[in-house]
C-alpha angles and dihedrals in degrees: 000000000000126000133192096227135168122232112226136157124245088247091055097059103025140049106222133193138157122261124274110302103242115185107231124325119359111248119224114224115184090204092041117134097216131071116217120205111214133181089267091060100057135074131172089226099045105023120212118001099206092180091070097042110109128234122241143150122246122233129183130061100276112116108229120239096219119221114255133191110275094032116131122223115205121200101221101176136057137035093308128051118195144142133232128195116231115238120193101330123192116272092260115036133137133178127239122255089263091078136064110224111219125192123183111241121236127270092023112121098226128128109222092219089055091048093053089045095053092046087060098048125100097254093057095036089058086056090052096048090052091047097045119113136196140071104228098027125013119228141171119233119223097243091050094051091046090056096053124111129251128184110218121191127185120309092249093054089045092056092044090053091048091050091052094049089053092050090053091048091052091048090051092050091048090050093050092050090050091049089048094049092050092050089052091050089052092045089053088050091052093048090048091054092049091053095046118120109261113227115240113255108226115206121210113242113244 
């Protein structure tokens, strides 16, 4: 399949900044008025798990750039670099410093779901692997990420690709559920067999 796509850098179509600069460990406060997205709360298959995001309160003078629907979070440290698209966040939510927070610039014609998808695909991942730095833990610096190239087709094609990717994701999830249900069924059968009454074995008298 061929596309008529424009080649742009990440910086040309997005504004990019690091996550909220917490000082030290993030303190969990059950009555806190802010949700914090951490590494444990994101997955390339399922996006952001808001149920697991802790509550806290923000100190300091920095004005938070609250997460919005359509923002993209990029995992910039570790063995795996990937992006997730934010969907319907709470009113007051930020991401931890381990992320880069990307927001599509107006009037750039870029679908955020397509942007996250392309970042996770092999061509862009090869750029990331070549640009990664560090010995103990690999990471991507902000200027490096901003300079990497994206291929942007028409908005119609972007949305078509994003819809196809979402369909594939839901199919994988359904298949995993089916496999898990079958495994549970087989485990139940094995337990039933192990608890079955054993018949007495009669031995003939000599």
